[in-house]
C-alpha positions in Angstrom: 324.1 169.4 241.0 325.2 167.5 237.9 324.7 163.7 238.0 328.1 161.9 238.3 327.4 159.7 235.3 327.2 162.7 233.0 330.5 164.2 234.1 331.2 165.6 230.6 327.8 167.1 229.9 326.0 170.1 231.6 322.7 168.4 232.3 320.8 168.7 235.6 318.4 166.2 237.2 315.6 168.2 235.7 317.1 168.0 232.2 317.5 164.2 232.6 313.8 163.8 233.5 312.8 166.1 230.6 314.8 164.1 228.1 313.6 160.7 229.3 309.9 161.9 229.2 310.4 163.8 225.9 309.6 163.0 222.3 313.2 163.0 221.0 314.0 159.3 220.7 317.6 159.8 219.7 318.3 161.8 222.9 316.3 159.4 225.0 318.1 156.3 223.8 321.5 158.1 224.2 320.7 159.0 227.8 319.3 155.5 228.6 322.6 154.1 227.3 324.6 156.5 229.3 322.7 155.6 232.5 323.0 151.9 231.9 326.7 152.2 231.1 327.9 154.7 233.8 325.4 154.9 236.6 325.7 152.7 239.7 323.2 149.8 239.6 321.4 151.2 242.7 320.8 154.5 240.8 319.6 153.2 237.5 316.1 152.6 238.7 315.8 156.2 239.9 315.6 157.1 236.2 314.5 154.0 234.3 312.0 151.2 234.8 312.6 147.6 234.0 310.0 147.8 231.3 311.7 150.8 229.7 315.0 149.0 229.7 313.5 145.8 228.4 311.6 147.5 225.5 314.6 149.6 224.4 317.6 147.4 225.1 317.9 146.1 221.5 318.1 149.7 220.2 320.7 151.0 222.7 324.3 151.4 221.8 326.0 149.7 224.8 329.4 148.0 225.2 328.8 144.3 224.4 329.5 143.0 227.9 327.1 145.5 229.5 324.4 144.6 226.9 324.8 140.9 227.5 324.6 141.5 231.3 321.3 143.3 230.9 319.9 140.7 228.5 320.8 138.0 231.1 319.4 140.0 234.0 316.1 140.8 232.2 315.7 137.1 231.1 316.2 136.0 234.8 313.6 138.6 235.8 311.1 137.2 233.2 311.4 139.8 230.5 311.8 138.9 226.8 314.6 140.8 225.1 315.4 140.7 221.4 319.1 140.5 220.9 321.0 141.7 217.9 
């Protein structure tokens, strides 16, 4: 079954895991951004750890309001995030 947050791509759960664990940084950052933008909050941590989000947030292309929300959440949780 195709994940709901990738409605316009033909990627399976297995494909998602392969991309997130793979070497292609461009694909990985795109997918992380897609998850943070379109997945329900309760589902995000099925795919990403807080550490992964924190260490990559500055490089992700996210809508400004979503990026600010993640920066704030991570700072509350004790993670340092460089902002652009």
